[in-house]
C-alpha positions in Angstrom: 8.0 -20.6 26.2 4.7 -18.8 27.7 2.0 -18.7 25.2 2.6 -15.5 23.5 6.1 -15.0 24.0 7.2 -16.8 21.2 6.1 -13.8 19.1 8.9 -11.8 20.5 11.4 -12.7 18.0 9.3 -11.7 14.7 8.5 -8.6 16.5 12.3 -7.8 17.3 13.3 -8.9 13.9 10.4 -8.6 11.0 11.3 -6.3 8.2 12.7 -3.3 10.5 14.4 -1.5 7.2 16.1 1.4 9.1 18.5 0.2 11.8 21.8 1.5 10.5 23.4 0.6 7.5 26.6 -1.6 6.0 28.2 -2.1 3.3 26.0 -3.4 0.2 25.7 -7.3 0.3 27.8 -8.9 -2.6 24.6 -10.8 -3.5 22.7 -7.4 -3.2 25.2 -5.1 -5.3 24.3 -2.5 -7.6 25.4 -0.9 -10.6 25.7 2.3 -9.2 26.6 3.9 -12.9 23.1 3.0 -13.9 21.5 3.7 -11.0 23.1 7.2 -11.0 21.9 8.0 -14.4 18.2 6.3 -13.7 17.7 8.9 -10.7 19.2 11.6 -12.8 16.4 11.0 -15.1 13.5 9.9 -12.6 13.9 11.6 -9.6 13.5 15.7 -9.3 15.9 17.5 -8.1 18.5 14.6 -8.0 22.2 15.5 -8.0 25.1 13.1 -7.7 27.6 12.2 -7.0 25.6 8.9 -4.9 26.7 7.1 -2.4 24.8 3.6 -1.8 25.0 1.8 1.8 22.3 -1.3 2.6 20.3 -1.4 5.7 21.1 -3.8 8.0 17.7 -4.6 8.7 14.7 -5.7 6.2 14.1 -9.6 6.0 12.8 -9.5 2.6 13.5 -6.7 0.4 17.0 -5.5 0.1 16.9 -1.8 1.3 19.4 1.1 0.7 20.3 4.4 2.1 21.0 6.8 -1.2 23.2 9.6 -0.3 24.0 12.9 -2.2 26.0 15.8 -1.0 22.5 17.5 -0.8 19.7 14.8 -0.5 19.2 11.2 1.0 16.8 8.8 -0.3 16.0 5.1 0.5 15.6 2.5 -2.0 13.5 -0.9 -1.8 14.2 -3.4 -4.2 12.6 -7.1 -5.1 15.2 -9.2 -4.2 16.8 -11.9 -7.4 16.9 -15.4 -7.4 13.9 -17.8 -6.7 11.1 -16.1 -5.2 7.6 -17.2 -3.8 4.7 -16.1 -6.2 3.1 -12.6 -5.3 5.9 -11.9 -2.6 8.0 -8.6 -2.7 5.9 -6.9 -4.5 7.4 -3.2 -4.2 5.3 -2.0 -7.1 2.4 -2.3 -4.9 4.2 -0.5 -1.7 5.1 2.2 -4.2 1.2 2.5 -5.3 -0.1 2.3 -1.9 2.5 5.0 -0.2 1.8 7.4 -3.5 -2.1 7.3 -2.8 -1.5 8.0 1.0 1.1 10.6 0.6 -1.8 12.7 -2.0 -3.7 12.3 1.2 -1.4 13.6 3.7 -1.1 10.4 5.3 2.4 10.2 7.2 4.7 8.2 4.5 8.0 8.5 3.1 7.1 10.6 0.0 7.7 8.6 -3.1 9.9 9.6 -5.9 9.9 7.1 -8.6 9.2 3.4 -9.5 11.3 1.5 -11.8 9.9 -1.5 -13.8 12.9 -2.1 -15.8 14.9 -5.3 -14.1 18.0 -4.2 -16.6 18.8 -1.1 -14.1 20.1 -3.1 -11.3 18.8 -6.6 -11.6 14.9 -6.2 -10.1 12.4 -3.8 -10.1 12.9 -1.0 -7.2 11.7 2.3 -6.1 13.1 5.2 -4.5 11.3 7.4 -2.0 12.7 9.9 0.6 14.6 9.1 3.6 12.9 10.4 6.6 14.9 11.9 10.0 13.4 10.9 13.4 13.1 8.8 16.1 12.7 4.7 15.9 11.6 2.9 19.2 12.5 -0.3 19.6 11.5 -1.3 23.1 7.9 -1.4 23.6 8.5 -0.2 27.1 10.2 3.0 25.9 12.9 3.3 28.7 14.2 6.5 29.1 11.0 8.5 28.5 8.5 9.9 31.1 5.2 8.5 31.5 3.2 11.4 29.7 5.8 10.9 26.9 4.9 7.1 26.5 1.2 7.4 26.7 1.6 10.6 24.5 3.5 8.2 21.7 1.1 5.0 22.2 -2.4 7.3 21.5 -0.4 8.6 18.1 0.6 4.9 17.2 -3.2 4.1 17.8 -4.5 7.5 16.0 -2.5 6.7 12.8 -3.7 3.4 12.9 -7.3 4.8 13.1 -6.5 7.5 10.7 -5.7 4.8 8.0 -8.5 2.9 8.5 -10.7 6.0 7.7 -9.8 5.9 4.3 -12.3 4.7 2.0 -9.7 3.0 -0.5 -11.8 3.7 -3.5 -11.9 7.2 -2.9 -8.3 7.7 -2.8 -7.5 5.5 -5.8 -6.7 2.0 -4.4 -10.1 0.3 -5.1 -8.1 -2.4 -6.9 -5.2 -2.9 -4.4 -6.8 -5.9 -3.1 -10.4 -8.2 -3.3 -13.4 -7.2 -1.2 -14.7 -9.3 1.1 -14.3 -12.4 3.1 -10.7 -11.3 3.7 -9.6 -13.7 6.8 -10.4 -16.8 4.6 -8.6 -15.2 2.2 -5.7 -14.3 4.3 -6.0 -17.8 6.2 -5.9 -19.5 2.6 -2.9 -17.3 1.2 -0.4 -17.9 4.3 -1.5 -21.5 4.1 -0.2 -21.8 0.7 2.8 -19.8 1.1 3.8 -22.1 4.4 3.0 -25.2 2.3 5.4 -23.6 -0.4 8.5 -23.4 1.9 7.4 -26.0 4.5 10.6 -27.8 5.2 9.4 -29.9 8.0 6.2 -31.3 9.8 4.8 -28.7 12.3 2.3 -30.1 14.4 0.5 -27.0 15.3 0.5 -25.3 12.0 -1.1 -28.5 10.6 -4.0 -28.3 13.3 -4.2 -24.2 12.6 -4.7 -24.8 9.2 -7.3 -27.2 10.0 -9.1 -24.9 12.9 -9.0 -21.0 11.5 -10.7 -21.7 8.4 -13.6 -23.2 10.1 -13.9 -20.3 13.1 -13.8 -16.8 10.9 -14.7 -13.9 12.8 -17.7 -12.0 11.8 -16.6 -9.9 8.6 -15.6 -5.9 8.8 -15.5 -3.2 6.5 -13.3 -3.2 3.6 -10.0 -1.1 4.5 -6.4 -0.4 3.7 -4.6 -2.7 6.1 -1.0 -1.9 6.3 -0.1 -6.0 7.6 3.1 -5.3 9.8 1.8 -1.9 11.6 4.0 -2.0 15.2 5.8 0.6 17.0 9.2 -0.1 15.2 7.7 0.7 11.8 7.2 4.4 12.9 9.4 7.1 12.4 8.6 9.7 14.8 9.2 13.4 15.5 12.9 13.9 17.5 10.7 16.3 20.0 7.1 15.3 19.9 4.9 12.0 19.4 3.8 13.1 15.9 4.1 10.1 13.4 6.6 11.5 10.6 5.9 8.1 8.6 4.9 4.7 8.9 7.3 2.4 7.1 7.5 -1.4 5.5 4.0 -1.8 3.3 4.9 -4.8 1.7 2.1 -6.8 3.4 -0.7 -4.2 2.5 -3.4 -5.1 0.9 -7.6 -4.2 1.1 -9.1 -6.1 4.3 -10.3 -6.1 7.7 -8.8 -3.2 9.6 -9.2 -5.9 12.8 -6.8 -7.2 11.0 -3.8 -4.9 12.0 -5.4 -3.7 14.9 -5.3 -7.2 16.8 -1.8 -7.6 15.5 -0.7 -4.2 17.2 -2.4 -5.5 20.4 -0.6 -8.6 20.8 2.4 -6.8 22.2 0.0 -6.7 25.7 0.1 -10.1 25.6 3.5 -10.9 25.6 5.6 -11.0 28.5 7.1 -8.3 29.7 10.7 -9.3 30.4 10.5 -9.5 26.7 12.0 -6.0 24.9 8.4 -6.2 22.9 6.1 -7.6 25.7 4.2 -5.4 27.9 2.0 -8.6 29.9 2.6 -7.7 33.4 4.5 -4.5 33.3 3.3 -1.8 35.7 1.6 0.3 32.9 -0.1 2.8 34.8 3.7 3.7 36.3 4.9 3.4 32.9 2.1 5.8 31.3 1.3 3.4 28.8 -2.4 2.9 28.3 -4.0 -0.5 28.7 -5.3 -2.7 26.0 -8.8 -1.4 27.3 -8.0 1.4 26.9 -6.0 1.5 23.4 -9.5 -0.4 22.0 -11.9 2.5 23.7 -9.8 4.9 22.0 -9.4 2.9 18.5 -13.0 2.6 18.7 -13.9 5.9 19.3 -11.9 7.0 16.1 -13.2 4.3 13.8 -16.5 2.7 15.5 -14.7 -1.1 15.5 -13.8 -3.0 18.3 -12.2 -6.7 18.2 -15.1 -9.6 18.3 -12.8 -12.6 19.6 -9.2 -11.5 20.5 -8.4 -14.9 20.9 -9.1 -16.5 17.6 -7.5 -13.0 16.5 -4.0 -13.4 18.2 -3.9 -17.0 17.1 -4.6 -16.1 13.3 -1.9 -13.4 13.6 0.4 -15.7 15.4 -0.1 -18.3 12.3 0.7 -15.4 10.1 3.8 -14.8 11.9 5.0 -18.8 11.6 4.0 -18.7 8.0 6.1 -15.9 7.2 8.8 -17.1 9.1 8.6 -20.4 7.4 8.9 -18.2 4.2 12.2 -17.1 5.3 13.1 -20.6 5.9 12.2 -21.4 2.4 14.6 -18.5 1.4 17.3 -19.7 3.4 17.3 -23.0 1.9 17.2 -21.3 -1.8 19.8 -19.1 -0.9 18.3 -15.7 -1.2 17.7 -14.5 2.6 18.6 -11.1 2.8 19.1 -10.7 6.2 22.1 -12.2 9.0 18.3 -12.3 10.9 17.1 -14.9 8.6 17.9 -18.2 10.5 16.9 -17.2 14.0 13.6 -16.3 12.7 13.4 -19.5 10.6 13.8 -21.4 13.9 10.4 -19.1 15.4 8.0 -21.3 13.6 7.7 -24.1 16.1 7.2 -21.5 19.2 5.1 -19.6 17.0 2.6 -22.2 15.8 2.5 -23.4 19.4 1.5 -20.0 21.0 -1.2 -19.6 18.1 -2.4 -22.8 19.1 -2.9 -21.9 22.9 -4.8 -19.0 21.9 -6.7 -20.9 19.4 -8.0 -23.7 22.2 -9.1 -20.5 23.9 -11.3 -19.7 20.9 -12.4 -23.1 20.8 -10.9 -25.1 19.0 
């Protein structure tokens, strides 16, 4: 694998909750009668009968499609079983999408949060199911250059709009700690990596030593999505309008450069891979370059990345730690996806890719 190609697997497989449905996994079966009663009491306009299916994706929080004769909803739950501290905080997801929905930001409309584990066995929330297009291949096959360009601009504009919010002004002052974002994140992912560690990975050990001593200048405190990429957005069927940004599990308050640099990783991944653009004829495809994307984002926010190599190293390290967490859940029997084992195998390649960028950043 080349420097960044290892990133492709997590970018393909991580937490894509709306990739088709199947029968509910027996490990995550719900008491449908109790859920129906809860929906009747807590979701305005709800009327059964209720049909429940599970989405095929969603590595971390089991996600369900709830349908009735007149409406469709999505349920996200905390998985049962042994879990890492602070992980799977679906109540935080509900908090952030509720605040953003009130501001008109494109998220699925939230209905209600249930903190009573007795209803289905763990806490959960319910939101609208949003219809539209999800694009899995970043080269957007089958579209015209103009359509591709419009979609990429819509993606950048949605992120810039998210980063324009003052968290305190929209009721999210307590959604995370202010300041020292990258230091805290490196510490957090180091801790979660160590808690899930199954074998020694030398590149991870080197990154854990390097990253805290080479932090970039601190940016403003904003809402950070944590997994902002094209296949975590639903676009309108007939135009480049973002109807909903999905999967807020990793969101917090922090440095917006973390989100933006994570988005830019796609341009560093070889075009031979589905989620890679490096080496592709971007002009012919109509896809903006990294420089154009940086300029567009900067025009809207006034922010630019200072050291992309460090930021790429950090993001790949974080992805490796996430994959190690999945490896830990495979070990503990709580992984929620058939892709979990293949993602766990990416820890080594991802950390090696991260170390390559770290060396470019001065390691």
